[in-house]
C-alpha positions in Angstrom: -52.7 -92.4 -4.9 -54.6 -92.9 -2.0 -57.3 -90.1 -0.6 -55.4 -90.0 2.4 -52.4 -88.3 0.9 -54.3 -86.6 -1.7 -56.0 -84.8 1.7 -51.8 -83.8 3.4 -50.9 -82.2 -0.6 -53.8 -80.1 -0.6 -53.1 -79.2 3.4 -49.7 -78.5 2.2 -50.6 -76.5 -0.5 -53.2 -74.3 0.9 -50.9 -73.3 3.7 -48.2 -72.1 1.2 -50.9 -70.3 -1.1 -51.9 -68.7 2.5 -48.3 -67.7 3.1 -47.8 -66.4 -0.2 -50.9 -64.4 -0.4 -50.0 -63.2 3.0 -46.5 -62.0 1.9 -48.1 -60.4 -1.4 -50.5 -58.5 0.9 -47.7 -57.5 3.6 -45.2 -56.8 0.5 -48.2 -54.5 -1.2 -48.5 -52.4 2.1 -45.1 -51.8 2.6 -44.8 -50.5 -1.1 -47.9 -48.4 -0.7 -47.2 -46.6 2.5 -44.0 -46.0 1.2 -44.8 -44.3 -1.9 -47.3 -42.5 0.2 -44.7 -41.1 2.2 -42.2 -39.9 -1.2 -45.5 -39.0 -2.7 -48.1 -37.0 -0.3 -45.7 -36.7 2.9 -42.2 -36.0 1.9 -43.7 -34.3 -1.5 -42.0 -30.7 -0.6 -38.3 -32.1 0.4 -38.4 -34.7 -2.9 -39.6 -31.4 -4.9 -36.3 -29.3 -3.9 -34.3 -32.3 -4.6 -35.7 -32.1 -8.2 -35.0 -28.7 -8.4 -31.1 -29.1 -7.4 -30.6 -31.8 -10.0 -32.2 -29.5 -12.5 -30.8 -26.0 -11.4 -27.8 -25.0 -10.2 -27.4 -22.3 -7.7 -24.5 -19.7 -8.3 -23.7 -16.5 -7.0 -23.5 -13.6 -9.2 -20.1 -11.0 -8.4 -20.9 -7.6 -7.8 -19.2 -4.7 -9.7 -16.2 -3.0 -7.8 -16.6 0.4 -7.5 -13.8 2.6 -9.1 -11.3 4.9 -7.9 -10.6 8.1 -9.9 -8.5 11.0 -9.2 -9.1 15.0 -7.9 -10.1 15.4 -11.9 -12.1 12.2 -12.0 -9.2 10.6 -14.2 -9.2 6.4 -13.9 -7.2 5.6 -11.2 -8.9 1.8 -10.6 -11.9 0.2 -12.8 -12.8 -3.4 -14.3 -12.3 -4.8 -17.8 -14.1 -7.4 -19.5 -12.3 -10.5 -18.7 -13.4 -14.7 -19.4 -13.3 -17.2 -16.7 -13.5 -21.3 -17.3 -14.8 -22.9 -14.6 -15.8 -26.5 -13.6 -18.2 -28.1 -11.2 -17.0 -31.3 -10.2 -20.6 -33.0 -9.6 -20.6 -32.8 -13.4 -17.3 -34.1 -14.0 -16.6 -37.6 -14.2 -13.2 -37.8 -14.4 -11.7 -34.7 -12.8 -7.8 -35.1 -13.9 -8.3 -36.7 -16.9 -11.1 -33.5 -18.0 -7.8 -31.2 -16.7 -5.1 -33.1 -19.0 -7.6 -33.0 -22.2 -8.5 -29.2 -21.7 -4.4 -28.7 -21.0 -4.4 -29.7 -24.6 -6.6 -27.0 -26.1 -5.6 -24.2 -23.3 -2.4 -23.3 -21.4 -2.6 -24.7 -18.3 -0.3 -24.6 -15.4 1.4 -27.4 -12.7 0.2 -25.0 -10.3 -3.5 -24.1 -12.3 -3.9 -27.7 -12.1 -3.3 -28.4 -8.5 -5.4 -25.3 -7.3 -8.3 -27.3 -9.6 -7.6 -30.5 -7.5 -7.1 -29.1 -3.7 -10.7 -26.6 -4.3 -12.1 -30.0 -5.4 -11.2 -31.7 -2.4 -11.9 -29.4 0.1 -15.3 -27.7 -1.2 -18.8 -29.3 -1.8 -18.6 -31.3 -5.6 -21.8 -28.6 -6.5 -19.6 -25.3 -6.2 -17.6 -24.2 -9.2 -14.0 -23.7 -9.2 -12.2 -21.5 -11.3 -9.6 -23.1 -14.0 -8.6 -19.9 -15.6 -9.5 -16.2 -15.0 -7.6 -15.0 -17.8 -8.6 -16.7 -21.1 -8.0 -14.7 -23.9 -9.7 -14.4 -27.5 -8.4 -17.1 -29.3 -8.4 -19.6 -25.6 -12.3 -18.8 -25.5 -12.7 -19.6 -29.4 -11.3 -22.8 -29.1 -13.4 -23.7 -25.9 -16.6 -23.1 -27.7 -16.0 -25.1 -30.7 -14.7 -28.5 -28.0 -17.5 -27.5 -25.4 -19.5 -30.2 -26.2 -16.7 -32.7 -25.2 -16.2 -31.4 -21.4 -19.5 -32.0 -19.2 -19.4 -30.0 -16.2 -16.7 -27.3 -17.7 -18.0 -23.9 -18.9 -17.1 -19.9 -19.1 -18.8 -17.3 -18.5 -18.1 -13.1 -18.6 -16.7 -11.6 -15.5 -15.1 -8.1 -14.7 -11.7 -8.3 -13.7 -9.7 -5.7 -12.1 -7.2 -3.3 -13.8 -4.8 -0.1 -12.8 -4.5 2.2 -16.0 -2.1 4.4 -14.7 0.0 1.3 -13.7 2.6 1.7 -11.0 2.3 5.6 -11.0 -0.2 5.2 -7.9 0.1 1.6 -6.8 0.7 2.6 -3.2 -2.5 4.2 -2.8 -4.9 2.6 -5.0 -3.1 -1.2 -3.7 -4.5 -3.8 -5.6 -7.0 -6.8 -5.4 -6.5 -10.3 -5.0 -8.2 -13.4 -4.5 -9.8 -14.0 -1.4 -7.2 -16.3 0.6 -7.4 -18.5 3.3 -6.4 -16.7 6.0 -9.5 -14.7 4.9 -12.4 -17.2 4.8 -11.4 -17.9 8.2 -12.2 -14.1 9.5 -14.9 -13.7 6.9 -17.1 -16.7 6.4 -19.6 -15.0 4.0 -16.6 -14.9 2.2 -17.2 -18.5 1.6 -20.4 -18.0 -0.6 -18.1 -16.0 -3.3 -14.5 -17.4 -3.1 -13.5 -16.4 -6.5 -14.2 -12.6 -6.0 -11.3 -10.3 -5.3 -10.6 -8.5 -1.7 -8.5 -5.4 -1.7 -5.2 -6.3 0.1 -3.6 -3.3 0.7 -4.1 1.0 0.1 -7.7 2.5 -0.5 -8.9 -1.2 -2.0 -8.5 -2.5 1.9 -9.6 0.5 3.4 -12.8 0.9 1.8 -12.9 -2.5 0.8 -16.7 -2.9 2.3 -17.4 0.4 0.3 -16.2 -0.8 -3.1 -17.0 -4.0 -2.5 -20.8 -4.1 -3.2 -23.3 -6.9 -2.4 -23.3 -10.4 -4.5 -26.1 -11.5 -6.3 -27.8 -14.7 -7.4 -28.6 -16.7 -10.3 -30.2 -20.3 -11.0 -29.0 -21.8 -14.4 -30.6 -24.6 -15.7 -28.3 -27.4 -16.4 -28.6 -30.7 -18.7 -27.5 -34.0 -16.7 -23.8 -33.1 -18.0 -24.2 -30.0 -16.2 -24.0 -27.8 -19.3 -26.4 -24.5 -19.2 -29.5 -24.3 -21.2 -30.8 -21.0 -19.2 -30.6 -19.0 -16.7 -32.7 -17.4 -13.7 -31.9 -14.4 -11.9 -33.3 -14.3 -8.7 -31.4 -11.8 -6.8 -29.6 -8.9 -8.9 -26.2 -8.3 -7.6 -25.6 -4.7 -6.0 -22.6 -2.6 -7.7 -20.0 -1.2 -5.5 -20.0 2.7 -4.8 -17.2 4.5 -7.0 -14.7 7.0 -4.6 -12.8 10.0 -5.7 -9.6 10.6 -4.6 -7.4 14.0 -3.9 -4.4 12.6 -5.6 -4.0 14.4 -9.1 -2.4 12.2 -11.4 -0.9 14.5 -13.3 1.0 15.4 -10.0 1.7 12.6 -9.0 3.3 11.6 -12.1 5.4 14.4 -12.3 6.6 14.2 -8.7 7.6 10.3 -9.5 9.6 11.6 -12.5 11.2 13.7 -10.5 12.3 11.9 -8.1 13.4 9.1 -9.7 15.8 11.3 -11.8 17.0 13.7 -9.2 20.0 15.4 -10.1 21.2 12.2 -12.2 22.0 12.0 -15.6 20.0 8.9 -17.4 22.5 6.3 -19.4 21.4 3.6 -21.9 20.8 0.4 -21.0 22.4 -1.3 -24.5 26.1 0.1 -23.7 29.2 -1.8 -23.1 29.7 0.2 -20.0 26.1 -0.9 -18.7 27.0 -4.6 -19.0 29.5 -4.4 -17.3 28.4 -2.3 -14.4 25.8 -4.6 -14.3 27.7 -7.8 -14.0 29.5 -5.7 -10.6 26.8 -4.1 -9.1 24.3 -5.7 -7.5 21.8 -3.0 -6.6 21.9 -2.6 -9.9 21.3 -6.0 -11.0 18.3 -5.7 -8.6 17.2 -1.9 -10.4 17.0 -4.2 -13.5 15.2 -7.3 -12.2 12.2 -4.5 -11.4 11.6 -4.0 -15.1 13.1 -0.6 -14.5 13.9 0.9 -18.1 16.6 3.2 -16.6 20.2 3.8 -14.6 22.2 7.0 -13.4 25.0 8.5 -13.6 26.1 10.6 -10.8 28.9 13.3 -10.0 31.6 11.2 -10.6 30.3 9.7 -13.6 29.7 6.6 -12.0 26.2 4.1 -12.1 23.6 3.9 -9.5 20.1 2.7 -9.6 17.5 5.8 -9.7 16.2 7.2 -6.6 14.0 5.6 -3.9 12.6 7.3 -0.8 9.1 9.0 -0.7 7.1 12.5 -1.8 4.2 14.0 0.0 2.6 17.0 -1.9 -0.7 17.9 0.9 -3.3 21.4 0.9 -2.6 22.9 4.1 -5.9 23.8 4.4 -8.3 20.9 3.7 -5.5 18.2 4.3 -6.1 17.0 0.9 -3.1 14.9 -0.7 -2.4 15.7 -4.2 0.6 13.2 -4.8 1.7 10.5 -2.6 4.7 8.8 -4.4 7.1 6.1 -2.9 9.8 4.7 -5.0 10.4 2.2 -6.1 7.4 1.0 -7.4 6.0 -2.1 -8.7 3.0 -3.0 -11.0 -0.4 -4.0 -9.2 -1.9 -5.6 -12.1 0.1 -8.1 -11.7 -2.2 -8.7 -9.0 -5.2 -9.0 -10.6 -5.1 -12.4 -12.1 -2.8 -15.5 -11.8 0.3 -14.3 -10.0 2.8 -16.5 -11.1 5.7 -17.5 -8.6 8.3 -15.8 -10.0 6.8 -12.2 -10.0 5.7 -12.9 -6.5 9.1 -13.8 -5.2 10.6 -11.1 -7.4 8.7 -8.4 -5.7 8.4 -9.8 -2.6 12.7 -10.5 -2.2 13.4 -7.2 -3.8 16.3 -6.0 -2.0 14.8 -2.1 -2.8 11.2 -3.7 -1.0 9.0 -2.1 -4.1 5.8 -2.9 -2.3 6.8 -1.0 1.0 4.7 2.1 1.2 7.8 4.4 2.0 5.6 7.5 2.3 3.6 6.4 5.2 5.6 2.9 6.4 8.8 4.2 6.1 10.8 5.4 9.3 13.5 7.3 8.8 15.2 9.9 11.1 13.8 12.8 10.3 17.7 14.9 10.7 17.4 18.7 11.1 13.9 19.1 9.6 13.1 18.5 13.7 15.1 21.5 14.6 11.8 23.5 13.6 10.0 21.3 16.5 12.9 21.6 19.1 13.1 25.5 18.7 9.4 25.7 18.6 9.4 24.4 22.3 11.8 26.2 23.5 10.1 29.5 22.3 7.1 29.1 23.5 8.1 27.5 26.7 10.5 31.0 27.1 13.5 29.4 27.2 14.8 31.7 24.8 13.9 34.5 22.9 14.4 35.3 18.9 17.4 37.1 20.2 18.9 34.8 22.4 22.6 33.6 20.7 24.8 30.8 21.9 28.7 30.9 20.0 29.2 27.4 18.1 33.0 26.6 18.1 32.3 23.5 16.0 31.4 21.2 19.1 29.7 20.9 22.6 31.9 19.4 25.2 29.0 17.2 27.6 30.5 15.2 30.4 32.8 12.6 28.6 31.1 13.0 25.3 31.9 15.4 22.3 28.8 16.6 20.2 29.9 18.5 17.0 28.2 20.6 14.5 28.6 19.6 10.9 30.8 22.5 9.8 34.2 22.0 11.4 35.3 25.0 12.8 31.4 26.1 13.8 29.1 28.5 12.7 30.3 31.4 15.3 27.5 33.5 17.0 23.7 32.4 16.2 20.6 32.7 17.4 17.4 30.8 16.3 16.7 32.4 12.9 20.6 31.7 11.8 20.8 28.1 13.6 17.3 26.9 11.6 18.5 29.1 8.1 22.5 27.2 8.9 21.2 24.0 10.7 23.6 25.0 13.2 23.7 21.8 15.6 25.7 23.3 18.5 23.1 25.6 19.1 20.1 23.4 18.9 22.0 21.6 21.6 22.3 24.2 23.8 18.4 25.0 23.4 17.4 21.2 23.5 19.3 20.9 27.0 17.8 24.1 28.3 13.8 23.3 26.7 14.0 19.2 28.3 12.8 16.0 26.1 9.6 16.3 27.5 9.0 19.9 26.3 10.5 18.8 22.7 8.2 15.4 22.6 5.4 17.3 23.5 5.5 19.6 20.7 6.5 16.8 18.4 3.2 15.4 19.3 1.4 18.7 18.5 2.9 19.0 15.4 1.9 15.5 14.3 4.8 13.6 14.7 5.0 10.4 16.8 1.6 9.6 15.9 -0.6 7.7 13.2 -1.8 10.6 11.5 -5.7 8.9 10.0 -4.6 9.3 6.4 -6.4 5.9 6.4 -3.9 3.4 4.8 -3.2 0.5 5.9 0.1 -0.9 7.5 0.8 3.3 8.2 3.6 3.5 11.0 4.2 5.4 14.1 7.0 6.4 14.0 8.6 7.4 17.3 9.3 10.5 19.4 11.6 9.7 22.5 10.9 10.6 26.1 12.4 9.7 30.0 8.9 6.7 29.5 9.7 5.8 26.5 13.4 4.6 27.2 12.3 2.7 30.6 9.4 1.2 28.6 11.2 0.3 25.6 14.8 -0.8 27.1 14.5 -0.4 30.7 17.4 1.9 31.1 16.7 5.9 32.3 17.1 8.2 29.9 20.5 10.8 29.9 21.3 13.9 28.7 23.7 12.6 25.8 19.9 11.2 24.0 18.1 14.7 24.9 21.3 16.4 22.3 21.3 13.7 19.9 17.5 13.6 19.4 17.6 17.4 19.1 18.9 17.1 15.7 16.6 14.2 15.0 19.0 11.1 15.3 19.4 8.5 17.6 15.7 7.2 18.4 13.6 9.7 16.3 11.4 8.4 13.9 8.9 9.9 11.7 7.4 9.0 8.2 7.3 11.2 5.2 3.8 12.0 5.6 4.6 13.1 9.4 6.8 15.4 8.2 4.7 16.9 5.3 2.1 17.3 8.7 4.4 19.0 10.3 5.2 21.1 7.6 1.3 22.1 7.1 0.5 22.7 10.4 3.6 24.8 10.3 2.3 26.5 7.6 -1.2 27.1 8.6 -0.4 28.2 12.2 -4.3 27.9 13.1 -5.7 24.5 12.6 -3.6 20.6 13.6 -4.3 19.7 9.6 -4.5 15.9 9.4 -4.0 14.4 5.8 -6.8 13.2 3.7 -6.9 10.7 0.3 -10.8 11.0 -0.3 -11.8 14.1 -1.9 -13.9 16.7 -0.1 -17.3 17.7 -1.5 -17.1 21.1 -2.7 -15.2 24.1 -1.1 -15.6 23.2 2.4 -12.9 23.1 4.4 -12.8 20.4 6.9 -13.5 21.0 11.2 -9.6 20.1 12.4 -8.5 20.5 15.7 -6.7 24.5 16.8 -3.1 24.2 16.8 -2.9 25.8 19.7 0.8 27.0 19.5 1.8 30.4 20.5 1.3 32.4 17.2 4.2 34.3 17.8 6.6 31.7 18.3 5.6 30.0 15.1 6.6 33.1 13.0 9.5 32.7 14.3 10.4 29.2 13.0 8.5 30.3 9.8 11.2 33.3 9.2 14.2 30.7 9.9 12.2 28.3 7.3 12.4 31.7 5.4 16.0 32.2 5.3 16.9 28.3 4.9 15.6 29.2 1.0 16.7 33.4 1.3 19.4 33.9 3.4 23.1 34.6 2.3 24.1 31.7 4.3 20.8 29.7 3.6 21.7 25.6 3.3 18.9 25.7 0.1 19.4 28.9 -0.8 20.5 27.7 -3.8 17.3 26.0 -4.7 14.6 28.1 -4.2 11.1 28.1 -5.7 11.2 31.2 -8.2 10.0 34.8 -7.2 7.2 34.8 -9.7 5.5 31.7 -8.3 5.9 33.5 -4.8 9.2 31.3 -3.3 9.7 28.6 -0.5 10.4 28.3 3.3 11.8 25.4 4.2 13.9 22.9 5.8 17.4 20.7 5.0 18.0 17.6 6.6 21.1 15.1 6.2 21.0 11.6 7.8 23.6 8.9 8.9 23.5 5.8 7.8 26.6 5.2 8.9 28.0 6.2 12.0 30.8 8.9 11.7 34.3 7.9 14.0 36.2 9.5 15.6 39.1 8.3 13.7 37.8 9.2 10.7 37.4 12.7 12.3 40.6 13.3 12.8 42.0 11.9 8.9 38.9 13.9 7.4 35.5 12.8 6.5 35.0 11.4 3.2 32.1 13.1 1.1 29.1 11.4 0.6 30.1 11.3 -3.1 33.1 9.3 -2.5 31.2 6.7 -0.4 29.8 3.5 -1.3 26.1 4.1 -2.5 24.6 1.9 -0.1 26.5 4.2 2.7 25.4 7.6 1.8 23.9 9.8 4.0 19.5 9.8 3.6 18.4 13.2 2.3 15.3 15.5 3.3 14.1 18.2 3.0 10.2 20.1 4.1 9.0 23.5 2.4 6.1 25.3 2.0 4.5 26.8 -0.7 4.1 30.3 -1.6 5.8 32.2 0.9 3.1 34.8 1.6 -0.2 33.1 1.1 0.9 29.4 1.8 -1.1 26.3 0.2 0.8 23.6 -0.5 2.9 21.5 1.9 5.9 18.9 0.7 8.1 16.6 2.3 11.1 14.3 0.5 13.2 11.8 1.0 15.8 11.1 -0.8 17.4 7.8 0.1 21.1 7.5 0.2 20.8 11.0 -1.5 23.5 12.4 0.0 22.8 15.7 1.4 19.5 17.1 1.8 20.0 20.8 0.4 21.7 19.6 -3.2 19.8 16.5 -3.3 16.2 16.6 -2.0 15.6 20.3 -1.9 16.0 20.9 -6.3 13.6 17.7 -6.3 11.1 19.4 -4.2 11.6 22.7 -6.4 11.0 21.1 -9.6 8.0 19.8 -8.4 6.5 22.6 -6.9 7.9 24.5 -10.0 5.4 22.6 -12.4 2.3 22.2 -9.8 2.3 26.0 -9.1 3.1 26.9 -12.8 0.1 23.9 -13.4 -2.5 26.1 -10.5 -1.3 29.1 -12.3 
C-alpha cells in the first residue's frame, strides 16, 4: 500500500473514532441526566408510584347504626356476610375469570353483566363486588381455589337485616346498593359505591345519622393482586343507633287484627280455594305476594285479607306506637341482590305493597270530617249545642238533591245527635251556614291538609279544598253544592290515615296541636307543641258527640265500644263511596256493600280516643273496600285498643 493511501485511511479512521467517542459521550450524558431525574429530582413521585404497585388502598365500610323500638327490641341491625370481589387491574382476562368463578359458585347473567359494566366505567384499581351474599359452602370452595384466581378475593362485611320481617317495613324502610342517580347527587358516594344507602322510611330520613363515616386501609399485595398484609390508616366511624317510638308488640297485634278483620280464615289447600284462585285475580295477586291466608266474608265468599292502615298515637307526646300499612313486604329482599322477578312482583302488584298507606295513602275522610265542620260552626257562633235542623232524608239545593245515608231521614237533630247517628242533612245545613273558608281553617288547625312532619319520606299532604284551591287547580269558581259534598268528607277532600290520627289526638288533647313523632323522646318530657287555640266549650260539645257514637242509644258504633273496665272510648265512623250511586240505582234500591264485588265496596273508616275520661291514645283505622265504618273499622279499633289497654293496665 502506498504511503498516500495509508495516510487517507488513517484520516478516515480518526474521524470515525471521534464520532464514535462523541456519540458515546452524548449518550452517556443523556443517560446520566435521566438517571439523575428519576433517582433524585423525581424520587418522591416514583416512590409513591412504587407504593401504589405494592399497596392497594381500600375504603372500610362503617357499621350502620341500628334501629330499636321503644323497648329496645331490634328493628334493623347488621349481620356478618361475605363478599366476593375482584380488582380488574390484577385480572388478566375478566370474562374468562368470571366464567371460571361461575363453575365454583352461582353467578347469574345479571351478576356477570353488572361486573363487566362496572369494570368498563370505573378505574382498574377499584374493587368490584361480584357477590355480596356468599354462603359458607361457597366460601369454602373459593378458599380452596383462591390461588387460581388472580385479583379475586373475599372479605367479611356487614349486611343489613330486619329481624321483624315485614312487620315494620313501611316504618324502617330498607337499605340497598347505591344507585347511579344517588352518585350524581352525592359525589362522595363514589368512594364507597358498594355501601348501601337508605331508600325509604327511617333508613332514608336519618341516612346521615345512621350511616357513619368510612375508614381507609392499605393492603399489601403481590404481583397477582393477592393480599399479603393489611395496614389500617383511618378507622371507620360507626353510625349511631336510633330508638323509635314504635312498640313491636302493639304493631304486631294491630297488623294481625287489621289483616283478619271480622273474616274467617280458610285453608289454602282446599279445593274450593283452588277453584276460587283460578277465577279471582285479587286472590291470585294476594297469593303471589307470599301471603298464606285467604278469608271468607259473611256471604261465605273468598276475599283477600284486609288492606288499609292503622295509626296509634300518644295524644300527649305525639309518639306513634303503631303505624301499619297493609299489605306489607319483606325489606330483607332489598339488602342483597334483588332478583328481577321479586322487584317486578312488588312494583307491579295490584295491591301496591310498597305504598305506605298510613302516610301516603290519600282517602276521602267521609263522616270523620264532620267533627271539623261542627267545630267550625260552633266556634263561629253559627250553631249552639241546642241548634236543631230536621232531616227528612234529603235536602234540595238549586236543581240538585243531596241525600242522607238513612232513607227517610233522622228527624230533628242537634250537633251531638247528628254526630252520634252520622246525620248528613244536619251537616249539610251547618256547612252552608258556616262556609267553606271557616271549615277549611278549622280542618287545618286539626292537622288535615298539611304534611304532619313525622319525618317519613313521601308523606302526602291531602286536600282541604276552598275557593282559591279550585280556581288555582281547575280554573273554575266554587259552588255551594261543593260545600255540601265537602262537609261529609267527600268530593275533593282527601286525608291520610296519619292525619286522621293527628286530628283525633288534638280533639282529645284539647290544648296543644299535637304532632306525630317516630323517634322516642328522652325521659317523660312532653314536647312543647303549639297551642291548639280552639274554643274549649266547642271542643267539649264535639267530644260529647263522639262519646254518643259509642255509648248512645242510636250511636253508629254502639256495638263496638271498648269495655268499661278499660275506660271506654269516644269515636266517629266513616263510610266512603268508591263508586257513585246513581239516581236510577237509588230508585230501584241501593245494593248493599256485602252484595257488591269486593273492589266496588265502600271504604270503611273509624277514629277514636281512649280512655274517655283521661284520654291517652288516639287511633285511626282505614279498611279499603271494607264496607261500613261501623261494622268493619270500629271493631278493628276496639280489638286493637283492648289489647293495648290491657297490656298497659
